[in-house]
C-alpha positions in Angstrom: 130.0 -38.9 20.2 128.1 -35.7 19.8 129.6 -32.4 18.9 127.7 -30.9 21.8 130.0 -32.9 24.1 133.0 -31.2 22.5 131.4 -27.8 22.8 130.6 -28.5 26.5 134.1 -29.7 27.2 135.7 -26.7 25.5 133.3 -24.3 27.4 134.3 -26.0 30.6 138.0 -25.5 29.8 137.4 -21.8 29.1 135.8 -21.5 32.4 138.7 -23.3 34.0 141.1 -20.6 32.6 139.5 -18.1 35.0 139.6 -20.8 37.7 143.3 -21.2 37.4 143.9 -17.5 37.7 142.0 -17.7 41.0 144.0 -20.9 42.0 147.4 -19.2 41.5 146.3 -16.3 43.6 144.9 -18.6 46.3 148.3 -20.4 46.6 149.9 -17.1 47.4 147.2 -16.1 49.9 147.7 -19.4 51.8 151.5 -19.3 51.7 151.7 -19.7 55.5 150.5 -23.3 55.1 153.5 -24.3 53.0 157.2 -23.9 52.8 158.7 -21.9 50.0 159.6 -25.1 48.1 156.1 -26.6 48.6 154.5 -23.4 47.3 156.7 -23.4 44.2 156.0 -27.1 43.6 152.2 -26.4 43.7 152.6 -23.4 41.4 154.6 -25.5 39.0 151.9 -28.2 39.1 149.2 -25.7 38.4 151.1 -24.5 35.3 151.5 -28.0 34.1 147.9 -28.8 34.7 146.7 -25.7 32.9 149.0 -26.6 30.0 147.6 -30.2 29.8 144.1 -28.8 29.8 144.9 -26.4 27.1 146.3 -29.1 24.9 143.2 -31.3 25.5 141.0 -28.4 24.5 143.0 -28.1 21.2 142.8 -31.9 20.7 139.2 -32.8 21.4 137.5 -31.2 18.3 139.8 -33.2 16.1 139.0 -36.4 18.1 135.3 -35.9 17.5 135.9 -35.4 13.8 138.0 -38.6 13.8 135.2 -40.6 15.5 132.8 -39.5 12.8 135.2 -40.5 10.0 136.1 -43.8 11.7 132.5 -44.8 12.0 132.2 -44.8 8.2 135.0 -47.4 8.1 134.1 -49.3 11.3 133.0 -52.4 9.3 136.7 -52.9 8.5 138.5 -55.2 11.0 141.4 -53.0 12.0 139.2 -49.9 12.5 136.6 -51.9 14.3 139.2 -52.8 17.0 140.4 -49.3 17.6 137.1 -47.4 17.2 135.5 -48.4 20.6 138.8 -47.6 22.3 138.8 -44.1 20.8 135.3 -43.4 21.9 136.0 -44.7 25.4 139.0 -42.5 25.8 137.1 -39.4 24.6 134.4 -40.3 27.2 137.2 -40.4 29.8 138.5 -37.0 28.8 135.0 -35.5 28.9 134.4 -36.9 32.4 137.7 -35.4 33.7 136.8 -32.0 32.2 133.3 -32.2 33.7 134.9 -32.9 37.1 137.0 -29.7 36.8 133.9 -27.7 36.1 132.2 -29.2 39.2 135.1 -28.1 41.4 134.9 -24.6 39.9 131.2 -24.4 40.8 132.0 -25.6 44.3 134.5 -22.8 44.9 132.1 -20.2 43.4 129.3 -21.3 45.7 131.3 -21.6 48.8 133.2 -18.4 48.1 136.7 -17.9 46.8 138.0 -17.1 50.3 136.9 -20.5 51.8 140.1 -22.2 52.8 138.5 -25.7 52.9 137.4 -25.4 49.2 140.9 -24.3 48.2 142.7 -27.0 50.1 140.3 -29.7 48.8 140.9 -28.5 45.2 144.7 -28.8 45.6 144.5 -32.3 47.2 141.8 -33.8 45.0 142.4 -32.1 41.7 145.9 -30.7 41.3 147.6 -33.6 43.0 145.0 -36.3 42.0 144.0 -35.6 38.5 147.2 -34.5 36.7 148.3 -38.1 35.9 144.8 -39.0 34.7 144.8 -36.1 32.3 148.3 -36.9 30.9 147.3 -40.5 30.5 144.1 -39.6 28.6 146.0 -37.3 26.3 148.6 -40.0 25.7 145.9 -42.5 24.8 144.2 -40.0 22.4 147.5 -39.3 20.7 148.3 -43.0 20.2 144.8 -44.0 19.0 144.5 -41.1 16.6 148.0 -41.9 15.2 147.0 -45.5 14.6 143.7 -44.7 12.9 145.4 -42.0 10.7 147.8 -44.7 9.5 144.8 -46.6 8.2 143.9 -43.8 5.9 141.2 -42.1 7.9 142.6 -38.6 7.4 141.0 -38.4 3.9 138.1 -40.7 4.3 134.9 -39.6 2.6 131.7 -39.9 4.4 129.8 -41.9 1.9 128.8 -45.6 1.4 131.5 -48.1 0.6 130.5 -50.1 -2.5 131.2 -53.3 -0.6 128.5 -52.3 1.9 126.0 -51.0 -0.6 126.5 -52.8 -4.0 125.3 -51.2 -7.2 122.0 -52.4 -8.4 120.7 -53.1 -11.9 117.3 -53.7 -13.5 117.8 -57.5 -13.6 116.0 -59.2 -10.7 118.1 -61.1 -8.1 115.0 -63.1 -7.0 113.0 -65.3 -9.4 109.6 -64.0 -8.1 108.1 -61.6 -5.6 106.2 -62.6 -2.5 103.2 -60.8 -1.2 103.4 -57.6 -3.3 100.4 -58.1 -5.6 98.6 -55.0 -4.3 101.7 -52.7 -4.7 102.4 -54.2 -8.2 98.9 -53.4 -9.4 99.1 -49.9 -8.2 102.4 -49.3 -9.9 101.1 -50.8 -13.2 98.1 -48.5 -12.9 100.4 -45.5 -12.4 102.4 -46.5 -15.5 99.2 -46.7 -17.5 100.4 -50.0 -18.9 97.6 -51.8 -20.9 96.7 -55.2 -19.2 94.7 -56.6 -22.2 94.6 -56.4 -26.0 93.2 -52.9 -25.9 95.2 -50.0 -24.6 93.6 -48.0 -21.9 94.9 -44.9 -20.2 94.4 -44.9 -16.5 94.5 -41.7 -14.4 95.9 -42.3 -10.9 93.7 -41.1 -8.0 95.5 -38.3 -6.3 95.6 -38.0 -2.5 94.3 -34.5 -1.7 96.7 -34.2 1.2 99.8 -34.4 -1.0 101.1 -31.9 -3.5 100.4 -33.8 -6.7 99.7 -33.1 -10.4 97.2 -35.3 -12.3 98.8 -37.1 -15.2 96.4 -35.8 -17.8 97.6 -32.2 -17.0 101.3 -32.9 -17.4 101.8 -32.3 -21.1 101.5 -29.8 -23.9 102.4 -29.7 -27.6 106.1 -29.5 -27.0 106.5 -32.1 -24.3 105.7 -32.6 -20.6 105.6 -29.9 -18.0 106.9 -32.2 -15.4 107.6 -35.9 -15.3 105.2 -37.9 -13.1 107.1 -39.5 -10.1 106.0 -42.4 -7.9 108.2 -43.1 -4.9 108.4 -46.5 -3.3 109.5 -45.9 0.3 110.4 -48.3 3.1 113.2 -49.3 5.5 116.3 -51.1 4.2 115.8 -54.7 3.1 112.0 -54.6 2.8 112.0 -55.2 -1.0 111.8 -51.9 -2.7 114.5 -52.6 -5.3 113.2 -56.1 -5.9 109.7 -54.7 -6.6 111.1 -52.2 -9.0 113.2 -54.8 -10.8 110.2 -57.1 -11.4 108.2 -54.1 -12.7 111.0 -53.3 -15.3 110.9 -56.9 -16.5 107.1 -57.2 -17.0 106.4 -57.9 -20.6 103.7 -55.3 -20.8 106.1 -52.7 -19.3 108.8 -53.5 -21.8 106.5 -53.2 -24.8 104.8 -50.1 -23.5 108.0 -47.9 -23.1 110.5 -47.2 -25.8 113.3 -46.9 -23.3 113.7 -48.2 -19.7 116.6 -46.5 -17.8 117.8 -47.8 -14.5 120.2 -45.6 -12.4 121.5 -46.6 -9.0 121.7 -43.3 -7.2 122.9 -44.3 -3.7 124.2 -41.4 -1.5 125.8 -39.4 -4.3 123.2 -37.3 -6.1 125.7 -35.8 -8.5 123.8 -34.3 -11.5 126.7 -34.7 -13.9 127.3 -38.3 -13.0 123.7 -39.2 -13.2 123.3 -37.4 -16.5 126.3 -39.3 -17.9 124.8 -42.6 -16.8 121.5 -41.7 -18.3 123.1 -40.9 -21.7 125.1 -44.1 -21.6 121.8 -46.0 -21.1 120.3 -44.3 -24.1 123.2 -44.9 -26.6 125.3 -47.6 -24.9 128.4 -45.3 -25.0 130.0 -43.2 -22.4 129.9 -39.4 -22.7 133.3 -37.7 -22.9 132.0 -34.2 -22.1 132.2 -32.8 -18.6 130.2 -29.7 -19.3 126.8 -29.8 -17.7 125.1 -27.8 -20.5 126.5 -30.0 -23.2 125.5 -33.1 -21.2 121.9 -31.9 -20.7 121.4 -30.9 -24.3 122.7 -34.3 -25.4 120.3 -36.1 -23.0 117.4 -33.9 -24.1 118.0 -34.8 -27.7 118.2 -38.5 -26.8 114.9 -38.6 -24.9 113.1 -36.2 -27.3 109.6 -37.5 -28.1 110.3 -40.9 -26.5 108.2 -42.6 -23.9 110.5 -43.4 -21.0 110.4 -45.3 -17.8 113.1 -44.1 -15.5 114.0 -45.9 -12.3 116.1 -44.1 -9.7 117.1 -46.7 -7.2 118.2 -46.0 -3.6 117.9 -42.2 -3.4 118.9 -40.4 -0.2 118.5 -37.0 1.4 121.2 -35.4 -0.7 118.9 -35.5 -3.6 117.0 -32.6 -1.9 120.1 -30.4 -1.4 120.4 -26.8 -2.6 116.7 -26.4 -1.8 115.7 -29.0 -4.5 117.7 -27.2 -7.2 119.8 -30.4 -7.8 116.7 -32.4 -8.4 115.3 -29.8 -10.8 118.5 -29.6 -12.8 118.5 -33.4 -13.2 114.9 -33.4 -14.4 115.2 -30.5 -16.8 116.4 -32.4 -19.9 113.6 -35.0 -19.4 110.9 -32.4 -20.3 111.4 -33.2 -24.0 110.2 -36.7 -23.4 106.9 -37.9 -24.8 103.7 -37.7 -22.8 103.3 -41.0 -20.8 106.9 -41.0 -19.6 107.1 -42.0 -16.0 109.6 -42.2 -13.1 109.9 -44.6 -10.2 112.0 -43.7 -7.2 113.0 -46.1 -4.4 114.1 -44.6 -1.1 114.3 -45.2 2.6 113.7 -41.5 3.3 110.2 -40.3 3.7 111.5 -36.7 3.2 112.8 -37.7 -0.3 109.5 -39.4 -1.2 107.6 -36.3 -0.1 110.0 -33.9 -1.9 109.9 -35.6 -5.4 106.5 -37.2 -5.6 103.7 -36.2 -7.9 101.3 -38.8 -6.5 101.1 -40.4 -3.1 104.1 -42.7 -2.4 103.8 -46.4 -1.9 105.0 -47.4 1.5 106.3 -51.0 1.7 105.8 -52.7 5.1 107.0 -56.2 6.1 105.4 -59.2 4.5 102.3 -60.7 6.0 102.9 -63.8 8.2 101.7 -66.5 5.9 103.5 -65.2 2.8 106.6 -64.5 4.9 106.7 -68.1 6.2 106.8 -69.4 2.6 109.6 -67.0 1.8 111.5 -67.9 5.0 111.3 -71.6 4.1 112.7 -70.9 0.7 115.6 -69.1 2.4 116.2 -71.6 5.2 115.5 -74.9 3.4 116.0 -74.0 -0.3 112.3 -74.8 -1.0 108.8 -73.8 0.0 108.0 -77.5 0.4 106.2 -78.6 3.6 108.4 -81.8 3.6 110.9 -80.5 6.0 112.1 -81.5 9.5 109.2 -80.8 11.8 111.5 -79.8 14.7 113.3 -77.3 12.5 110.0 -76.0 11.2 108.9 -75.4 14.8 112.1 -73.5 15.6 111.9 -71.6 12.4 108.3 -70.5 13.2 109.6 -69.3 16.6 112.4 -67.3 14.9 110.1 -65.7 12.4 108.5 -63.0 14.6 111.9 -61.3 15.3 112.4 -60.7 11.6 109.3 -58.5 11.3 108.5 -59.6 7.7 111.7 -58.3 6.3 112.8 -60.2 3.2 116.5 -59.3 3.8 116.3 -60.4 7.4 114.8 -63.7 6.2 117.7 -64.1 3.7 120.3 -63.3 6.5 118.9 -65.8 9.0 118.1 -68.3 6.3 121.8 -68.4 5.2 122.9 -68.9 8.7 120.4 -71.7 9.3 121.1 -73.6 6.1 124.8 -73.9 7.1 123.8 -76.5 9.7 120.4 -78.3 9.6 120.7 -79.5 13.2 118.2 -78.5 15.9 121.0 -77.4 18.3 122.4 -74.9 15.7 118.9 -73.5 15.0 118.2 -73.2 18.8 121.5 -71.3 19.3 120.3 -68.8 16.6 116.9 -68.6 18.2 118.3 -67.8 21.6 120.7 -65.1 20.3 119.8 -61.5 19.7 119.9 -60.6 16.0 122.6 -58.0 16.6 124.8 -60.6 18.3 125.0 -62.8 15.2 127.9 -62.4 12.8 126.7 -61.0 9.5 128.1 -60.3 6.1 128.4 -56.7 4.9 125.2 -57.0 2.8 123.1 -58.7 5.4 120.2 -57.0 7.2 121.9 -55.1 10.1 124.7 -53.7 7.9 122.0 -52.7 5.4 120.0 -50.9 8.1 123.2 -49.4 9.5 123.3 -47.3 6.4 120.3 -45.4 7.7 122.2 -44.6 10.8 125.4 -43.6 9.1 123.5 -41.1 7.0 122.3 -39.2 10.1 124.1 -36.0 11.3 126.6 -36.8 14.0 124.4 -35.3 16.8 121.4 -37.5 15.8 123.6 -40.6 15.7 124.4 -40.2 19.4 120.8 -39.6 20.3 119.5 -42.6 18.4 122.2 -45.1 19.3 121.6 -44.3 23.0 118.1 -45.6 22.6 119.6 -49.1 22.4 119.6 -49.0 26.2 115.8 -49.4 26.2 114.1 -52.8 25.5 112.2 -53.5 22.4 108.7 -52.2 22.2 109.5 -49.5 24.8 107.1 -46.6 24.5 109.1 -43.4 24.3 107.7 -40.0 25.3 109.4 -37.1 23.5 109.8 -34.8 26.4 111.3 -37.4 28.8 113.8 -38.7 26.3 114.8 -35.1 25.3 115.6 -34.4 28.9 117.8 -37.5 29.2 119.6 -36.6 25.9 120.3 -33.2 27.4 121.6 -34.7 30.6 123.9 -37.0 28.6 125.4 -34.1 26.7 124.0 -35.1 23.3 122.1 -31.9 22.6 123.9 -28.8 21.2 122.9 -25.5 22.7 121.7 -22.9 20.1 121.4 -19.3 21.2 118.9 -18.7 23.9 116.6 -21.6 22.8 115.5 -23.8 25.7 117.9 -26.7 25.3 115.1 -29.3 26.0 113.2 -27.8 23.1 116.2 -28.4 20.9 116.3 -32.0 22.1 112.6 -32.4 21.2 113.4 -31.1 17.7 116.0 -33.8 17.5 113.3 -36.3 18.4 111.0 -35.0 15.7 113.9 -35.1 13.1 114.3 -38.8 13.9 110.5 -39.3 13.6 110.6 -37.8 10.1 113.4 -40.1 9.2 111.3 -43.1 10.4 113.6 -44.0 13.3 110.6 -43.7 15.6 107.1 -44.7 14.8 104.0 -43.1 16.3 101.8 -45.5 18.2 99.0 -45.1 20.8 100.6 -43.7 23.9 103.9 -42.7 22.5 106.6 -43.7 20.0 108.4 -47.0 19.4 111.4 -48.1 17.4 111.0 -50.8 14.8 112.5 -54.1 16.1 115.0 -54.4 13.3 116.2 -50.8 13.8 116.5 -51.5 17.5 118.7 -54.4 16.7 120.8 -52.1 14.5 121.0 -49.6 17.3 122.3 -52.3 19.7 124.9 -53.3 17.1 126.3 -49.8 16.7 126.4 -49.3 20.5 127.3 -52.8 21.6 130.3 -51.5 23.6 128.3 -48.7 25.3 124.8 -49.9 25.9 123.5 -53.1 27.6 120.1 -54.4 28.7 119.9 -56.9 31.6 117.0 -59.2 31.3 118.1 -62.2 33.3 120.8 -63.4 35.8 123.1 -64.9 33.3 123.5 -61.6 31.4 125.3 -60.0 34.3 128.5 -61.9 33.3 128.3 -60.5 29.7 128.2 -56.8 30.5 131.2 -55.1 28.8 133.6 -53.8 31.4 133.6 -50.2 30.1 129.9 -50.1 29.4 128.4 -46.6 29.7 124.6 -47.2 29.8 122.7 -50.0 31.5 119.0 -50.8 31.7 117.8 -53.3 34.3 114.6 -55.2 33.7 112.2 -55.7 36.6 113.0 -59.4 36.5 112.6 -61.7 39.6 115.4 -63.8 38.2 118.1 -61.8 40.0 118.4 -60.1 43.4 120.4 -57.4 45.2 123.6 -59.3 45.0 123.4 -59.2 41.2 122.7 -55.4 41.3 125.7 -54.9 43.6 127.9 -56.7 41.0 127.3 -53.8 38.7 129.6 -51.7 40.9 132.7 -53.0 38.9 131.5 -50.9 35.9 133.1 -47.7 37.2 132.6 -45.7 33.9 128.8 -46.0 33.9 127.0 -42.9 32.8 123.4 -44.1 32.8 121.6 -46.6 35.0 117.9 -47.2 34.6 116.9 -49.8 37.1 113.3 -51.1 37.0 114.1 -53.8 39.6 112.9 -52.8 43.1 115.6 -53.1 45.7 113.5 -53.2 48.9 111.7 -50.9 51.2 114.5 -50.0 53.6 117.5 -47.8 52.9 119.2 -49.9 50.3 122.8 -50.8 50.5 122.6 -51.3 46.8 121.9 -47.6 46.1 124.6 -46.6 48.7 127.2 -48.7 46.9 126.1 -47.4 43.5 126.5 -43.8 44.7 130.0 -44.7 46.1 131.2 -46.4 42.9 129.4 -44.7 40.0 131.3 -41.4 40.3 130.7 -40.6 36.6 127.0 -41.3 36.4 124.8 -38.6 34.7 121.4 -40.3 34.6 120.1 -42.4 37.4 116.5 -43.8 37.5 115.5 -46.2 40.3 112.2 -48.1 40.8 112.0 -47.5 44.6 114.0 -45.8 47.3 112.8 -44.5 50.6 116.0 -42.8 51.7 118.8 -41.4 49.6 122.2 -42.3 51.1 124.8 -39.7 52.1 127.0 -41.0 49.3 124.7 -39.4 46.8 126.9 -36.4 47.1 129.7 -38.3 45.3 127.8 -38.0 42.0 129.5 -34.9 40.7 128.3 -35.5 37.1 124.7 -36.3 37.9 122.2 -34.4 35.7 119.0 -36.5 35.9 117.6 -38.3 39.0 114.3 -40.1 38.9 112.7 -42.3 41.6 109.5 -44.0 40.7 108.3 -45.1 44.2 109.2 -44.2 47.7 107.3 -42.4 50.5 108.3 -40.5 52.4 111.7 -39.8 50.8 114.5 -38.5 52.9 117.1 -36.3 51.2 120.5 -36.0 53.0 122.5 -32.7 53.3 125.0 -34.0 50.8 122.4 -33.7 48.1 123.3 -30.1 47.8 126.7 -31.1 46.2 124.9 -32.1 43.0 125.7 -28.8 41.3 125.1 -30.2 37.8 121.6 -31.6 38.6 119.0 -30.5 36.0 116.1 -32.8 36.5 114.8 -34.1 39.9 111.7 -36.3 39.3 110.3 -37.8 42.4 106.6 -37.1 41.7 105.3 -40.2 43.5 107.3 -39.4 46.6 106.6 -37.1 49.5 109.7 -35.4 50.6 110.4 -35.0 54.3 112.5 -31.9 53.9 115.0 -30.2 51.7 118.6 -29.6 52.7 119.5 -26.1 53.7 121.9 -25.6 50.7 119.4 -26.8 48.2 119.7 -23.5 46.4 123.2 -24.6 45.3 121.6 -26.7 42.6 121.8 -23.7 40.3 121.3 -25.8 37.1 118.0 -27.4 38.3 115.4 -27.0 35.7 112.6 -29.3 36.7 111.7 -30.6 40.2 108.5 -32.7 40.5 107.4 -34.3 43.8 104.3 -35.1 45.6 104.9 -32.0 47.7 106.5 -29.6 45.2 106.7 -29.5 41.4 108.2 -26.9 39.1 108.7 -27.6 35.5 107.3 -26.7 32.1 103.5 -27.2 32.0 103.4 -27.6 35.7 103.4 -25.6 38.9 105.8 -25.1 41.8 103.3 -24.6 44.6 104.6 -23.4 48.0 102.3 -23.9 50.9 102.3 -22.4 54.4 104.1 -25.2 56.3 107.4 -24.8 54.3 106.9 -21.3 53.1 109.9 -19.5 54.4 112.3 -22.4 53.8 111.4 -23.1 50.2 111.2 -19.5 49.1 114.7 -19.0 50.5 115.8 -22.2 48.6 114.7 -20.6 45.3 117.6 -18.2 45.6 120.1 -19.7 43.1 117.6 -21.7 41.0 117.8 -19.4 38.0 117.4 -22.2 35.5 113.9 -22.7 36.9 111.4 -23.0 34.0 107.6 -22.9 33.8 105.1 -21.8 36.4 105.5 -20.7 40.0 102.8 -20.4 42.5 103.4 -18.9 46.0 100.5 -19.1 48.4 100.3 -17.5 51.9 102.6 -14.7 50.8 101.6 -12.9 54.0 103.9 -15.3 55.9 107.0 -13.9 54.2 109.1 -11.1 55.5 110.6 -8.6 53.0 114.1 -10.1 53.5 112.9 -13.7 53.0 111.0 -12.7 49.8 114.0 -10.9 48.5 116.1 -14.1 48.8 113.8 -15.8 46.2 115.4 -13.6 43.5 112.5 -14.0 41.2 113.7 -11.3 38.8 116.7 -13.4 37.9 114.6 -16.4 36.8 114.4 -15.4 33.1 112.6 -18.7 32.1 109.7 -18.1 34.5 106.5 -18.3 32.4 103.7 -17.6 34.9 103.7 -16.2 38.4 100.8 -16.6 40.9 101.1 -14.7 44.2 98.3 -15.5 46.7 97.7 -13.9 50.1 95.6 -15.8 52.7 92.8 -13.1 52.5 92.3 -13.2 56.3 94.7 -10.5 57.5 93.9 -7.4 59.3 93.7 -4.3 57.1 95.9 -2.3 59.3 98.2 0.2 57.7 101.2 -1.8 59.0 100.0 -5.0 57.3 99.2 -3.2 54.1 102.6 -1.5 54.0 104.3 -4.8 54.6 102.4 -6.4 51.7 103.5 -3.6 49.4 107.1 -4.1 50.4 107.0 -7.8 50.0 105.4 -7.5 46.5 108.0 -5.0 45.6 110.9 -7.5 46.2 109.0 -10.3 44.5 109.5 -8.5 41.3 109.3 -11.1 38.4 111.7 -11.1 35.4 110.9 -8.8 32.5 110.2 -11.9 30.3 107.2 -13.0 32.4 104.1 -13.9 30.3 101.4 -14.3 32.9 100.8 -12.7 36.3 98.0 -13.3 38.9 97.6 -11.4 42.1 95.0 -12.9 44.5 93.8 -11.4 47.8 96.5 -8.8 47.8 95.8 -6.6 50.8 97.9 -3.6 49.8 96.4 -0.2 48.7 98.9 0.4 45.8 101.1 -1.4 43.5 104.9 -1.5 43.5 107.3 0.4 41.3 107.9 -2.4 38.8 104.3 -1.9 37.7 105.1 1.6 36.4 105.3 1.6 32.7 106.7 3.4 29.8 106.7 0.2 27.6 103.4 -1.3 26.9 99.8 -0.3 26.4 97.3 -2.5 28.2 95.1 -2.5 25.1 97.9 -4.2 23.2 98.0 -7.2 25.6 96.2 -10.1 23.8 95.0 -12.1 26.8 94.1 -9.6 29.5 90.9 -10.3 31.5 89.0 -7.1 31.6 86.8 -8.2 34.5 89.9 -8.7 36.6 91.4 -5.4 35.7 88.3 -3.7 36.8 89.1 -4.6 40.4 91.9 -2.0 40.3 89.2 0.7 40.2 90.9 4.0 40.1 94.5 2.8 39.6 95.7 3.9 36.2 97.0 0.6 34.9 96.7 1.3 31.3 100.4 1.0 31.2 102.4 -1.7 32.9 106.0 -1.4 34.1 108.9 -3.5 33.0 106.8 -6.5 32.0 107.4 -6.0 28.3 106.4 -9.6 27.4 103.3 -9.9 29.6 100.4 -11.4 27.7 98.0 -12.1 30.6 97.2 -10.1 33.8 94.7 -11.2 36.4 94.0 -9.4 39.7 91.2 -10.7 41.9 90.0 -10.2 45.5 92.0 -7.0 46.0 89.4 -4.4 47.1 91.9 -2.2 49.0 93.7 -0.9 46.0 92.6 2.7 45.8 95.7 5.0 45.3 96.6 6.3 41.9 100.2 6.6 42.9 102.9 4.0 42.5 105.5 3.2 45.1 
């Protein structure tokens, strides 16, 4: 659960404090509707409700902290049972608070004096939600008490030794498979002689990395820095196995005086590592706890010795304190002899980049032919071809899902060897990898360590991706919008929240959770299996008819494949999952107004993200979706939008770009949180244009009134059709995220003084925000410019992107200074021959 959800919930509660002040006053103002006892009862209920909300506000931050701690112990049976219940209850609390926020917006938009809004609030919220809130608070208290009893109060967020056993230099496997190329490169890096004569080999340095040639690393007193070669790859790919076999090569043993193996794991403690290093040198524990004493002792032990140091399983914390921890650890090693080397194994590309002196070795999955031999060894106990032909056929079919991972082959091999019957092997073939019971050291628990080491907000973002099928191509901007809609992205100052979501995406890319491919990004299949495992109670993918019976009752996110195996009755069966927050349905539900969508909108009252393959008409029940933030319809023309659509006060994204919209409801401007609206007729969003044409000019400009979260470019054509009052309702100066404004007159108007004066008045009230970056006026018929062009702020010569040709069209107007547009970078004026006055109005 992301911290942003807690922040959002608490923010909603703070807003509700003001709301309750209004509610108490409203009760008194409507005293004629109730008897004295009824009014007192309502006032008492309001006080109780406010108290419960306050308590929930105080409780929620601790619950999110508890979720984060419990996740580190969720491999333990007793925690595993309570953990999904805790998350589900926190979701319920968040949904209730979000509903309060919706009612507050409704009252604000309809006016505090609207009796219908006040009465609806009392009936639906005060009387309807109090028991829900007390129930949720009681469940939170009970679950947190149970989890605290299991010792989660003091749990440290680090890997359990049972999950990540300590490694040593002795190989667990008798030989390596398919790593000859990597082995040769490491041996060359170590400058180990391969024949009777010793030869020094300089490693070719990749010019794109910050590296130091080995022959420049020493002087008379020692080495300037120890050469480091990282071996990087996902968990279970064979990094440690490769390093172990290198340590045990005869040439390596004879070449280095001392080989030191240290299992770092997720605790890069310089004192601990230094003590272990000293113990490796003299086979005796150090009794000192003083870092200076420890480092001097280590420096003396390695002085003038040729060392091979292996740091196995390093994580991001090795880079903490701006690399100072790493530098402190390496400092005593500078007394070692020239030719000393270090190998580092890590799952983290950031670690490899931070410590390397030569280009890292990246381990991928084993090639198919080699992998098959290894898989046979795991499944049959032998690489022999004299195995059951039917089992071999099934084994070859299982193989692709393991993606060349040696640990995945061991995991499945152990399961298969338990029962050498075709029925058992077929059951494993037909199961998803994440559904199979695994030991704590198998492939998915091993990969889960990558997930556990993520910050809490990135955990929520990545685990949500389990809703998408394997090989799904992600687009950063689209996924970031959905993360924002789900409440996974934490606001930060005035930064555009979608941009923060995009930075989250990039963080996951740098940590190798997403891989760049042609046309987007994908998640490695094994990491996808891991994501499905950690979110198995929250996310579900429906691929065929039989899977509808396996959907968890309290599931929060569902993806429906475009399969022909199921029909509308199957889609209707989803209505029992009342807590659903996300529904992405690629299955088309017909060309007419769909009863499926109508039922969904009636039942899925908590949904935040809804994406449908095809709809021609949104049902009236769409207004029930108080929590909806993201709505996407892939096909449907023309699309009819009902008046109840205006109740979607939380809507941020409306993406119907393949649909032509018949009309917009009159209260469309109530969607004050709308940030992106794309349709065949209209579109306003970052990197796009909201273009308003003549046919719907007055209506749509009026509808812009409350859309102050509007972001990107706005183009209004046929401005001459607007009256001053209609133009004023657009409220452009309140849209602080507006990037570019284009105002276009038809160019065919009479040049009468009345028309010219009207144009000046209309342009005056179309004043843009002071943060505007680009402005274009085209065919403006006025003879002068409005007051907001007057300037005391900016010299035109300082504007970086001004078109001088366009500015020349002002002729005698002194525009060397612009008005309140302090952030303007581009100004273009064309087709405006009437401007002749030097005065501003």
